[in-house]
mmCIF file of the N, C-alpha and C atoms, coordinates in Angstrom:
data_MODEL
# 
_entry.id   MODEL 
# 
loop_
_atom_site.group_PDB 
_atom_site.id 
_atom_site.type_symbol 
_atom_site.label_atom_id 
_atom_site.label_alt_id 
_atom_site.label_comp_id 
_atom_site.label_asym_id 
_atom_site.label_entity_id 
_atom_site.label_seq_id 
_atom_site.pdbx_PDB_ins_code 
_atom_site.Cartn_x 
_atom_site.Cartn_y 
_atom_site.Cartn_z 
_atom_site.occupancy 
_atom_site.B_iso_or_equiv 
_atom_site.pdbx_formal_charge 
_atom_site.auth_seq_id 
_atom_site.auth_comp_id 
_atom_site.auth_asym_id 
_atom_site.auth_atom_id 
_atom_site.pdbx_PDB_model_num 
ATOM 1   N N  . UNK A 1 1  ? -36.419 -38.579 68.917 1.00 0.00 ? 1  UNK A N  1 
ATOM 2   C CA . UNK A 1 1  ? -35.208 -38.397 68.141 1.00 0.00 ? 1  UNK A CA 1 
ATOM 3   C C  . UNK A 1 1  ? -35.288 -37.093 67.363 1.00 0.00 ? 1  UNK A C  1 
ATOM 4   N N  . UNK A 1 2  ? -34.158 -36.456 67.229 1.00 0.00 ? 2  UNK A N  1 
ATOM 5   C CA . UNK A 1 2  ? -34.107 -35.233 66.430 1.00 0.00 ? 2  UNK A CA 1 
ATOM 6   C C  . UNK A 1 2  ? -33.617 -35.576 65.034 1.00 0.00 ? 2  UNK A C  1 
ATOM 7   N N  . UNK A 1 3  ? -33.545 -34.558 64.221 1.00 0.00 ? 3  UNK A N  1 
ATOM 8   C CA . UNK A 1 3  ? -33.028 -34.795 62.872 1.00 0.00 ? 3  UNK A CA 1 
ATOM 9   C C  . UNK A 1 3  ? -31.518 -34.558 62.811 1.00 0.00 ? 3  UNK A C  1 
ATOM 10  N N  . UNK A 1 4  ? -30.875 -34.491 63.969 1.00 0.00 ? 4  UNK A N  1 
ATOM 11  C CA . UNK A 1 4  ? -29.427 -34.321 64.044 1.00 0.00 ? 4  UNK A CA 1 
ATOM 12  C C  . UNK A 1 4  ? -28.762 -35.653 63.723 1.00 0.00 ? 4  UNK A C  1 
ATOM 13  N N  . UNK A 1 5  ? -27.805 -35.607 62.814 1.00 0.00 ? 5  UNK A N  1 
ATOM 14  C CA . UNK A 1 5  ? -27.143 -36.847 62.400 1.00 0.00 ? 5  UNK A CA 1 
ATOM 15  C C  . UNK A 1 5  ? -25.724 -36.893 62.944 1.00 0.00 ? 5  UNK A C  1 
ATOM 16  N N  . UNK A 1 6  ? -25.326 -38.054 63.353 1.00 0.00 ? 6  UNK A N  1 
ATOM 17  C CA . UNK A 1 6  ? -23.977 -38.293 63.851 1.00 0.00 ? 6  UNK A CA 1 
ATOM 18  C C  . UNK A 1 6  ? -23.511 -39.585 63.217 1.00 0.00 ? 6  UNK A C  1 
ATOM 19  N N  . UNK A 1 7  ? -22.620 -39.492 62.270 1.00 0.00 ? 7  UNK A N  1 
ATOM 20  C CA . UNK A 1 7  ? -22.122 -40.663 61.534 1.00 0.00 ? 7  UNK A CA 1 
ATOM 21  C C  . UNK A 1 7  ? -23.271 -41.482 60.952 1.00 0.00 ? 7  UNK A C  1 
ATOM 22  N N  . UNK A 1 8  ? -24.226 -40.778 60.372 1.00 0.00 ? 8  UNK A N  1 
ATOM 23  C CA . UNK A 1 8  ? -25.314 -41.464 59.697 1.00 0.00 ? 8  UNK A CA 1 
ATOM 24  C C  . UNK A 1 8  ? -26.438 -41.921 60.599 1.00 0.00 ? 8  UNK A C  1 
ATOM 25  N N  . UNK A 1 9  ? -26.342 -41.701 61.908 1.00 0.00 ? 9  UNK A N  1 
ATOM 26  C CA . UNK A 1 9  ? -27.391 -42.130 62.831 1.00 0.00 ? 9  UNK A CA 1 
ATOM 27  C C  . UNK A 1 9  ? -28.035 -40.901 63.456 1.00 0.00 ? 9  UNK A C  1 
ATOM 28  N N  . UNK A 1 10 ? -29.316 -41.010 63.732 1.00 0.00 ? 10 UNK A N  1 
ATOM 29  C CA . UNK A 1 10 ? -29.984 -39.928 64.438 1.00 0.00 ? 10 UNK A CA 1 
ATOM 30  C C  . UNK A 1 10 ? -29.656 -40.026 65.918 1.00 0.00 ? 10 UNK A C  1 
ATOM 31  N N  . UNK A 1 11 ? -29.434 -38.870 66.522 1.00 0.00 ? 11 UNK A N  1 
ATOM 32  C CA . UNK A 1 11 ? -29.193 -38.835 67.961 1.00 0.00 ? 11 UNK A CA 1 
ATOM 33  C C  . UNK A 1 11 ? -30.113 -37.781 68.565 1.00 0.00 ? 11 UNK A C  1 
ATOM 34  N N  . UNK A 1 12 ? -30.350 -37.903 69.842 1.00 0.00 ? 12 UNK A N  1 
ATOM 35  C CA . UNK A 1 12 ? -31.238 -36.954 70.506 1.00 0.00 ? 12 UNK A CA 1 
ATOM 36  C C  . UNK A 1 12 ? -30.545 -35.605 70.656 1.00 0.00 ? 12 UNK A C  1 
ATOM 37  N N  . UNK A 1 13 ? -31.344 -34.584 70.874 1.00 0.00 ? 13 UNK A N  1 
ATOM 38  C CA . UNK A 1 13 ? -30.804 -33.237 71.071 1.00 0.00 ? 13 UNK A CA 1 
ATOM 39  C C  . UNK A 1 13 ? -29.926 -33.194 72.319 1.00 0.00 ? 13 UNK A C  1 
ATOM 40  N N  . UNK A 1 14 ? -30.324 -33.920 73.364 1.00 0.00 ? 14 UNK A N  1 
ATOM 41  C CA . UNK A 1 14 ? -29.521 -33.956 74.595 1.00 0.00 ? 14 UNK A CA 1 
ATOM 42  C C  . UNK A 1 14 ? -28.160 -34.594 74.344 1.00 0.00 ? 14 UNK A C  1 
ATOM 43  N N  . UNK A 1 15 ? -28.164 -35.684 73.599 1.00 0.00 ? 15 UNK A N  1 
ATOM 44  C CA . UNK A 1 15 ? -26.905 -36.359 73.280 1.00 0.00 ? 15 UNK A CA 1 
ATOM 45  C C  . UNK A 1 15 ? -26.018 -35.455 72.440 1.00 0.00 ? 15 UNK A C  1 
ATOM 46  N N  . UNK A 1 16 ? -26.629 -34.776 71.477 1.00 0.00 ? 16 UNK A N  1 
ATOM 47  C CA . UNK A 1 16 ? -25.868 -33.861 70.630 1.00 0.00 ? 16 UNK A CA 1 
ATOM 48  C C  . UNK A 1 16 ? -25.279 -32.719 71.465 1.00 0.00 ? 16 UNK A C  1 
ATOM 49  N N  . UNK A 1 17 ? -26.068 -32.173 72.380 1.00 0.00 ? 17 UNK A N  1 
ATOM 50  C CA . UNK A 1 17 ? -25.587 -31.093 73.248 1.00 0.00 ? 17 UNK A CA 1 
ATOM 51  C C  . UNK A 1 17 ? -24.430 -31.581 74.116 1.00 0.00 ? 17 UNK A C  1 
ATOM 52  N N  . UNK A 1 18 ? -24.551 -32.800 74.608 1.00 0.00 ? 18 UNK A N  1 
ATOM 53  C CA . UNK A 1 18 ? -23.473 -33.374 75.424 1.00 0.00 ? 18 UNK A CA 1 
ATOM 54  C C  . UNK A 1 18 ? -22.206 -33.542 74.596 1.00 0.00 ? 18 UNK A C  1 
ATOM 55  N N  . UNK A 1 19 ? -22.357 -34.034 73.383 1.00 0.00 ? 19 UNK A N  1 
ATOM 56  C CA . UNK A 1 19 ? -21.192 -34.192 72.503 1.00 0.00 ? 19 UNK A CA 1 
ATOM 57  C C  . UNK A 1 19 ? -20.527 -32.851 72.218 1.00 0.00 ? 19 UNK A C  1 
ATOM 58  N N  . UNK A 1 20 ? -21.325 -31.834 71.938 1.00 0.00 ? 20 UNK A N  1 
ATOM 59  C CA . UNK A 1 20 ? -20.777 -30.498 71.658 1.00 0.00 ? 20 UNK A CA 1 
ATOM 60  C C  . UNK A 1 20 ? -20.054 -29.943 72.887 1.00 0.00 ? 20 UNK A C  1 
ATOM 61  N N  . UNK A 1 21 ? -20.628 -30.165 74.068 1.00 0.00 ? 21 UNK A N  1 
ATOM 62  C CA . UNK A 1 21 ? -20.000 -29.682 75.304 1.00 0.00 ? 21 UNK A CA 1 
ATOM 63  C C  . UNK A 1 21 ? -18.651 -30.379 75.517 1.00 0.00 ? 21 UNK A C  1 
ATOM 64  N N  . UNK A 1 22 ? -18.628 -31.681 75.309 1.00 0.00 ? 22 UNK A N  1 
ATOM 65  C CA . UNK A 1 22 ? -17.370 -32.420 75.460 1.00 0.00 ? 22 UNK A CA 1 
ATOM 66  C C  . UNK A 1 22 ? -16.349 -31.968 74.421 1.00 0.00 ? 22 UNK A C  1 
ATOM 67  N N  . UNK A 1 23 ? -16.809 -31.725 73.209 1.00 0.00 ? 23 UNK A N  1 
ATOM 68  C CA . UNK A 1 23 ? -15.904 -31.244 72.164 1.00 0.00 ? 23 UNK A CA 1 
ATOM 69  C C  . UNK A 1 23 ? -15.314 -29.895 72.566 1.00 0.00 ? 23 UNK A C  1 
ATOM 70  N N  . UNK A 1 24 ? -16.154 -29.006 73.075 1.00 0.00 ? 24 UNK A N  1 
ATOM 71  C CA . UNK A 1 24 ? -15.680 -27.694 73.522 1.00 0.00 ? 24 UNK A CA 1 
ATOM 72  C C  . UNK A 1 24 ? -14.663 -27.843 74.652 1.00 0.00 ? 24 UNK A C  1 
ATOM 73  N N  . UNK A 1 25 ? -14.963 -28.734 75.613 1.00 0.00 ? 25 UNK A N  1 
ATOM 74  C CA . UNK A 1 25 ? -14.040 -28.956 76.729 1.00 0.00 ? 25 UNK A CA 1 
ATOM 75  C C  . UNK A 1 25 ? -12.700 -29.491 76.238 1.00 0.00 ? 25 UNK A C  1 
ATOM 76  N N  . UNK A 1 26 ? -12.735 -30.401 75.272 1.00 0.00 ? 26 UNK A N  1 
ATOM 77  C CA . UNK A 1 26 ? -11.490 -30.944 74.719 1.00 0.00 ? 26 UNK A CA 1 
ATOM 78  C C  . UNK A 1 26 ? -10.688 -29.867 74.000 1.00 0.00 ? 26 UNK A C  1 
ATOM 79  N N  . UNK A 1 27 ? -11.385 -29.004 73.258 1.00 0.00 ? 27 UNK A N  1 
ATOM 80  C CA . UNK A 1 27 ? -10.693 -27.908 72.577 1.00 0.00 ? 27 UNK A CA 1 
ATOM 81  C C  . UNK A 1 27 ? -10.068 -26.958 73.593 1.00 0.00 ? 27 UNK A C  1 
ATOM 82  N N  . UNK A 1 28 ? -10.787 -26.688 74.682 1.00 0.00 ? 28 UNK A N  1 
ATOM 83  C CA . UNK A 1 28 ? -10.256 -25.813 75.728 1.00 0.00 ? 28 UNK A CA 1 
ATOM 84  C C  . UNK A 1 28 ? -9.021  -26.437 76.373 1.00 0.00 ? 28 UNK A C  1 
ATOM 85  N N  . UNK A 1 29 ? -9.094  -27.742 76.623 1.00 0.00 ? 29 UNK A N  1 
ATOM 86  C CA . UNK A 1 29 ? -7.936  -28.433 77.195 1.00 0.00 ? 29 UNK A CA 1 
ATOM 87  C C  . UNK A 1 29 ? -6.755  -28.400 76.235 1.00 0.00 ? 29 UNK A C  1 
ATOM 88  N N  . UNK A 1 30 ? -7.033  -28.551 74.946 1.00 0.00 ? 30 UNK A N  1 
ATOM 89  C CA . UNK A 1 30 ? -5.971  -28.479 73.941 1.00 0.00 ? 30 UNK A CA 1 
ATOM 90  C C  . UNK A 1 30 ? -5.310  -27.114 73.931 1.00 0.00 ? 30 UNK A C  1 
ATOM 91  N N  . UNK A 1 31 ? -6.121  -26.066 74.046 1.00 0.00 ? 31 UNK A N  1 
ATOM 92  C CA . UNK A 1 31 ? -5.572  -24.707 74.101 1.00 0.00 ? 31 UNK A CA 1 
ATOM 93  C C  . UNK A 1 31 ? -4.708  -24.516 75.340 1.00 0.00 ? 31 UNK A C  1 
ATOM 94  N N  . UNK A 1 32 ? -5.195  -25.006 76.479 1.00 0.00 ? 32 UNK A N  1 
ATOM 95  C CA . UNK A 1 32 ? -4.424  -24.884 77.724 1.00 0.00 ? 32 UNK A CA 1 
ATOM 96  C C  . UNK A 1 32 ? -3.110  -25.647 77.627 1.00 0.00 ? 32 UNK A C  1 
ATOM 97  N N  . UNK A 1 33 ? -3.156  -26.846 77.055 1.00 0.00 ? 33 UNK A N  1 
ATOM 98  C CA . UNK A 1 33 ? -1.947  -27.646 76.888 1.00 0.00 ? 33 UNK A CA 1 
ATOM 99  C C  . UNK A 1 33 ? -0.946  -26.923 75.996 1.00 0.00 ? 33 UNK A C  1 
ATOM 100 N N  . UNK A 1 34 ? -1.422  -26.309 74.920 1.00 0.00 ? 34 UNK A N  1 
ATOM 101 C CA . UNK A 1 34 ? -0.536  -25.570 74.022 1.00 0.00 ? 34 UNK A CA 1 
ATOM 102 C C  . UNK A 1 34 ? 0.120   -24.400 74.747 1.00 0.00 ? 34 UNK A C  1 
ATOM 103 N N  . UNK A 1 35 ? -0.647  -23.677 75.561 1.00 0.00 ? 35 UNK A N  1 
ATOM 104 C CA . UNK A 1 35 ? -0.075  -22.561 76.327 1.00 0.00 ? 35 UNK A CA 1 
ATOM 105 C C  . UNK A 1 35 ? 0.976   -23.059 77.318 1.00 0.00 ? 35 UNK A C  1 
ATOM 106 N N  . UNK A 1 36 ? 0.701   -24.212 77.953 1.00 0.00 ? 36 UNK A N  1 
ATOM 107 C CA . UNK A 1 36 ? 1.677   -24.774 78.890 1.00 0.00 ? 36 UNK A CA 1 
ATOM 108 C C  . UNK A 1 36 ? 2.954   -25.175 78.160 1.00 0.00 ? 36 UNK A C  1 
ATOM 109 N N  . UNK A 1 37 ? 2.823   -25.772 76.979 1.00 0.00 ? 37 UNK A N  1 
ATOM 110 C CA . UNK A 1 37 ? 3.997   -26.166 76.195 1.00 0.00 ? 37 UNK A CA 1 
ATOM 111 C C  . UNK A 1 37 ? 4.798   -24.937 75.777 1.00 0.00 ? 37 UNK A C  1 
ATOM 112 N N  . UNK A 1 38 ? 4.104   -23.869 75.389 1.00 0.00 ? 38 UNK A N  1 
ATOM 113 C CA . UNK A 1 38 ? 4.792   -22.635 75.009 1.00 0.00 ? 38 UNK A CA 1 
ATOM 114 C C  . UNK A 1 38 ? 5.539   -22.041 76.198 1.00 0.00 ? 38 UNK A C  1 
ATOM 115 N N  . UNK A 1 39 ? 4.900   -22.041 77.369 1.00 0.00 ? 39 UNK A N  1 
ATOM 116 C CA . UNK A 1 39 ? 5.535   -21.517 78.573 1.00 0.00 ? 39 UNK A CA 1 
ATOM 117 C C  . UNK A 1 39 ? 6.749   -22.353 78.945 1.00 0.00 ? 39 UNK A C  1 
ATOM 118 N N  . UNK A 1 40 ? 6.620   -23.672 78.849 1.00 0.00 ? 40 UNK A N  1 
ATOM 119 C CA . UNK A 1 40 ? 7.738   -24.562 79.158 1.00 0.00 ? 40 UNK A CA 1 
ATOM 120 C C  . UNK A 1 40 ? 8.910   -24.299 78.221 1.00 0.00 ? 40 UNK A C  1 
ATOM 121 N N  . UNK A 1 41 ? 8.636   -24.130 76.943 1.00 0.00 ? 41 UNK A N  1 
ATOM 122 C CA . UNK A 1 41 ? 9.704   -23.855 75.976 1.00 0.00 ? 41 UNK A CA 1 
ATOM 123 C C  . UNK A 1 41 ? 10.381  -22.525 76.287 1.00 0.00 ? 41 UNK A C  1 
ATOM 124 N N  . UNK A 1 42 ? 9.596   -21.521 76.653 1.00 0.00 ? 42 UNK A N  1 
ATOM 125 C CA . UNK A 1 42 ? 10.159  -20.211 77.004 1.00 0.00 ? 42 UNK A CA 1 
ATOM 126 C C  . UNK A 1 42 ? 11.055  -20.324 78.230 1.00 0.00 ? 42 UNK A C  1 
ATOM 127 N N  . UNK A 1 43 ? 10.593  -21.037 79.258 1.00 0.00 ? 43 UNK A N  1 
ATOM 128 C CA . UNK A 1 43 ? 11.382  -21.184 80.480 1.00 0.00 ? 43 UNK A CA 1 
ATOM 129 C C  . UNK A 1 43 ? 12.661  -21.979 80.214 1.00 0.00 ? 43 UNK A C  1 
ATOM 130 N N  . UNK A 1 44 ? 12.585  -23.024 79.399 1.00 0.00 ? 44 UNK A N  1 
ATOM 131 C CA . UNK A 1 44 ? 13.790  -23.793 79.075 1.00 0.00 ? 44 UNK A CA 1 
ATOM 132 C C  . UNK A 1 44 ? 14.815  -22.911 78.373 1.00 0.00 ? 44 UNK A C  1 
ATOM 133 N N  . UNK A 1 45 ? 14.350  -22.038 77.488 1.00 0.00 ? 45 UNK A N  1 
ATOM 134 C CA . UNK A 1 45 ? 15.256  -21.123 76.787 1.00 0.00 ? 45 UNK A CA 1 
ATOM 135 C C  . UNK A 1 45 ? 15.901  -20.149 77.774 1.00 0.00 ? 45 UNK A C  1 
ATOM 136 N N  . UNK A 1 46 ? 15.119  -19.641 78.713 1.00 0.00 ? 46 UNK A N  1 
ATOM 137 C CA . UNK A 1 46 ? 15.676  -18.725 79.724 1.00 0.00 ? 46 UNK A CA 1 
ATOM 138 C C  . UNK A 1 46 ? 16.700  -19.449 80.592 1.00 0.00 ? 46 UNK A C  1 
ATOM 139 N N  . UNK A 1 47 ? 16.380  -20.682 80.993 1.00 0.00 ? 47 UNK A N  1 
ATOM 140 C CA . UNK A 1 47 ? 17.317  -21.450 81.809 1.00 0.00 ? 47 UNK A CA 1 
ATOM 141 C C  . UNK A 1 47 ? 18.599  -21.735 81.033 1.00 0.00 ? 47 UNK A C  1 
ATOM 142 N N  . UNK A 1 48 ? 18.464  -22.063 79.742 1.00 0.00 ? 48 UNK A N  1 
ATOM 143 C CA . UNK A 1 48 ? 19.636  -22.347 78.920 1.00 0.00 ? 48 UNK A CA 1 
ATOM 144 C C  . UNK A 1 48 ? 20.535  -21.115 78.848 1.00 0.00 ? 48 UNK A C  1 
ATOM 145 N N  . UNK A 1 49 ? 19.924  -19.949 78.619 1.00 0.00 ? 49 UNK A N  1 
ATOM 146 C CA . UNK A 1 49 ? 20.719  -18.721 78.550 1.00 0.00 ? 49 UNK A CA 1 
ATOM 147 C C  . UNK A 1 49 ? 21.361  -18.415 79.898 1.00 0.00 ? 49 UNK A C  1 
ATOM 148 N N  . UNK A 1 50 ? 20.635  -18.672 80.985 1.00 0.00 ? 50 UNK A N  1 
ATOM 149 C CA . UNK A 1 50 ? 21.195  -18.465 82.317 1.00 0.00 ? 50 UNK A CA 1 
ATOM 150 C C  . UNK A 1 50 ? 22.362  -19.401 82.581 1.00 0.00 ? 50 UNK A C  1 
ATOM 151 N N  . UNK A 1 51 ? 22.214  -20.655 82.161 1.00 0.00 ? 51 UNK A N  1 
ATOM 152 C CA . UNK A 1 51 ? 23.302  -21.624 82.320 1.00 0.00 ? 51 UNK A CA 1 
ATOM 153 C C  . UNK A 1 51 ? 24.533  -21.194 81.527 1.00 0.00 ? 51 UNK A C  1 
ATOM 154 N N  . UNK A 1 52 ? 24.310  -20.704 80.302 1.00 0.00 ? 52 UNK A N  1 
ATOM 155 C CA . UNK A 1 52 ? 25.434  -20.242 79.485 1.00 0.00 ? 52 UNK A CA 1 
ATOM 156 C C  . UNK A 1 52 ? 26.118  -19.048 80.137 1.00 0.00 ? 52 UNK A C  1 
ATOM 157 N N  . UNK A 1 53 ? 25.330  -18.134 80.676 1.00 0.00 ? 53 UNK A N  1 
ATOM 158 C CA . UNK A 1 53 ? 25.906  -16.961 81.338 1.00 0.00 ? 53 UNK A CA 1 
ATOM 159 C C  . UNK A 1 53 ? 26.713  -17.388 82.560 1.00 0.00 ? 53 UNK A C  1 
ATOM 160 N N  . UNK A 1 54 ? 26.204  -18.353 83.310 1.00 0.00 ? 54 UNK A N  1 
ATOM 161 C CA . UNK A 1 54 ? 26.922  -18.833 84.495 1.00 0.00 ? 54 UNK A CA 1 
ATOM 162 C C  . UNK A 1 54 ? 28.224  -19.518 84.079 1.00 0.00 ? 54 UNK A C  1 
ATOM 163 N N  . UNK A 1 55 ? 28.192  -20.316 83.016 1.00 0.00 ? 55 UNK A N  1 
ATOM 164 C CA . UNK A 1 55 ? 29.423  -20.961 82.544 1.00 0.00 ? 55 UNK A CA 1 
ATOM 165 C C  . UNK A 1 55 ? 30.436  -19.918 82.084 1.00 0.00 ? 55 UNK A C  1 
ATOM 166 N N  . UNK A 1 56 ? 29.967  -18.910 81.347 1.00 0.00 ? 56 UNK A N  1 
ATOM 167 C CA . UNK A 1 56 ? 30.870  -17.845 80.901 1.00 0.00 ? 56 UNK A CA 1 
ATOM 168 C C  . UNK A 1 56 ? 31.498  -17.148 82.099 1.00 0.00 ? 56 UNK A C  1 
ATOM 169 N N  . UNK A 1 57 ? 30.694  -16.896 83.121 1.00 0.00 ? 57 UNK A N  1 
ATOM 170 C CA . UNK A 1 57 ? 31.201  -16.217 84.311 1.00 0.00 ? 57 UNK A CA 1 
ATOM 171 C C  . UNK A 1 57 ? 32.224  -17.082 85.035 1.00 0.00 ? 57 UNK A C  1 
ATOM 172 N N  . UNK A 1 58 ? 31.901  -18.355 85.236 1.00 0.00 ? 58 UNK A N  1 
ATOM 173 C CA . UNK A 1 58 ? 32.831  -19.218 85.967 1.00 0.00 ? 58 UNK A CA 1 
ATOM 174 C C  . UNK A 1 58 ? 34.094  -19.471 85.155 1.00 0.00 ? 58 UNK A C  1 
ATOM 175 N N  . UNK A 1 59 ? 33.983  -19.538 83.837 1.00 0.00 ? 59 UNK A N  1 
ATOM 176 C CA . UNK A 1 59 ? 35.171  -19.705 83.002 1.00 0.00 ? 59 UNK A CA 1 
ATOM 177 C C  . UNK A 1 59 ? 36.069  -18.479 83.095 1.00 0.00 ? 59 UNK A C  1 
ATOM 178 N N  . UNK A 1 60 ? 35.478  -17.301 83.178 1.00 0.00 ? 60 UNK A N  1 
ATOM 179 C CA . UNK A 1 60 ? 36.284  -16.078 83.248 1.00 0.00 ? 60 UNK A CA 1 
ATOM 180 C C  . UNK A 1 60 ? 36.984  -15.950 84.594 1.00 0.00 ? 60 UNK A C  1 
ATOM 181 N N  . UNK A 1 61 ? 36.441  -16.542 85.644 1.00 0.00 ? 61 UNK A N  1 
ATOM 182 C CA . UNK A 1 61 ? 37.084  -16.453 86.957 1.00 0.00 ? 61 UNK A CA 1 
ATOM 183 C C  . UNK A 1 61 ? 38.175  -17.497 87.126 1.00 0.00 ? 61 UNK A C  1 
ATOM 184 N N  . UNK A 1 62 ? 38.252  -18.484 86.247 1.00 0.00 ? 62 UNK A N  1 
ATOM 185 C CA . UNK A 1 62 ? 39.302  -19.499 86.350 1.00 0.00 ? 62 UNK A CA 1 
ATOM 186 C C  . UNK A 1 62 ? 40.675  -18.898 86.087 1.00 0.00 ? 62 UNK A C  1 
ATOM 187 N N  . UNK A 1 63 ? 40.726  -17.808 85.322 1.00 0.00 ? 63 UNK A N  1 
ATOM 188 C CA . UNK A 1 63 ? 41.996  -17.165 85.010 1.00 0.00 ? 63 UNK A CA 1 
ATOM 189 C C  . UNK A 1 63 ? 42.556  -16.388 86.196 1.00 0.00 ? 63 UNK A C  1 
ATOM 190 N N  . UNK A 1 64 ? 41.719  -16.074 87.170 1.00 0.00 ? 64 UNK A N  1 
ATOM 191 C CA . UNK A 1 64 ? 42.148  -15.307 88.332 1.00 0.00 ? 64 UNK A CA 1 
ATOM 192 C C  . UNK A 1 64 ? 42.723  -16.256 89.368 1.00 0.00 ? 64 UNK A C  1 
ATOM 193 N N  . UNK A 1 65 ? 43.910  -15.944 89.841 1.00 0.00 ? 65 UNK A N  1 
ATOM 194 C CA . UNK A 1 65 ? 44.539  -16.781 90.859 1.00 0.00 ? 65 UNK A CA 1 
ATOM 195 C C  . UNK A 1 65 ? 44.040  -16.340 92.233 1.00 0.00 ? 65 UNK A C  1 
ATOM 196 N N  . UNK A 1 66 ? 43.905  -17.295 93.138 1.00 0.00 ? 66 UNK A N  1 
ATOM 197 C CA . UNK A 1 66 ? 43.355  -17.011 94.458 1.00 0.00 ? 66 UNK A CA 1 
ATOM 198 C C  . UNK A 1 66 ? 44.275  -16.101 95.252 1.00 0.00 ? 66 UNK A C  1 
ATOM 199 N N  . UNK A 1 67 ? 45.582  -16.339 95.187 1.00 0.00 ? 67 UNK A N  1 
ATOM 200 C CA . UNK A 1 67 ? 46.506  -15.536 95.986 1.00 0.00 ? 67 UNK A CA 1 
ATOM 201 C C  . UNK A 1 67 ? 46.915  -14.243 95.286 1.00 0.00 ? 67 UNK A C  1 
ATOM 202 N N  . UNK A 1 68 ? 46.349  -13.967 94.164 1.00 0.00 ? 68 UNK A N  1 
ATOM 203 C CA . UNK A 1 68 ? 46.672  -12.758 93.423 1.00 0.00 ? 68 UNK A CA 1 
ATOM 204 C C  . UNK A 1 68 ? 45.849  -11.598 93.992 1.00 0.00 ? 68 UNK A C  1 
ATOM 205 N N  . UNK A 1 69 ? 46.500  -10.458 94.280 1.00 0.00 ? 69 UNK A N  1 
ATOM 206 C CA . UNK A 1 69 ? 45.745  -9.327  94.821 1.00 0.00 ? 69 UNK A CA 1 
ATOM 207 C C  . UNK A 1 69 ? 44.785  -8.769  93.771 1.00 0.00 ? 69 UNK A C  1 
ATOM 208 N N  . UNK A 1 70 ? 43.659  -8.338  94.258 1.00 0.00 ? 70 UNK A N  1 
ATOM 209 C CA . UNK A 1 70 ? 42.644  -7.775  93.380 1.00 0.00 ? 70 UNK A CA 1 
ATOM 210 C C  . UNK A 1 70 ? 42.685  -6.268  93.525 1.00 0.00 ? 70 UNK A C  1 
ATOM 211 N N  . UNK A 1 71 ? 42.798  -5.562  92.420 1.00 0.00 ? 71 UNK A N  1 
ATOM 212 C CA . UNK A 1 71 ? 42.810  -4.101  92.434 1.00 0.00 ? 71 UNK A CA 1 
ATOM 213 C C  . UNK A 1 71 ? 41.400  -3.590  92.197 1.00 0.00 ? 71 UNK A C  1 
ATOM 214 N N  . UNK A 1 72 ? 40.916  -2.820  93.153 1.00 0.00 ? 72 UNK A N  1 
ATOM 215 C CA . UNK A 1 72 ? 39.577  -2.240  93.009 1.00 0.00 ? 72 UNK A CA 1 
ATOM 216 C C  . UNK A 1 72 ? 39.683  -0.813  92.573 1.00 0.00 ? 72 UNK A C  1 
# 
């Protein structure tokens, strides 16, 4: 046993190393999850703006009559 304490109990150096490795892996996963959430939020905002632009475009074409000549 080492003198490393975990919640008041001594644990071996190997166990402590394993715990630290798992903690690091969890922190890395948390960072990756945060980046994915940020990317998702960014993409949703882009899609929302694209949807608004498409609605604006289609609304503006409703005023044009099909049989009306178009002047270029």
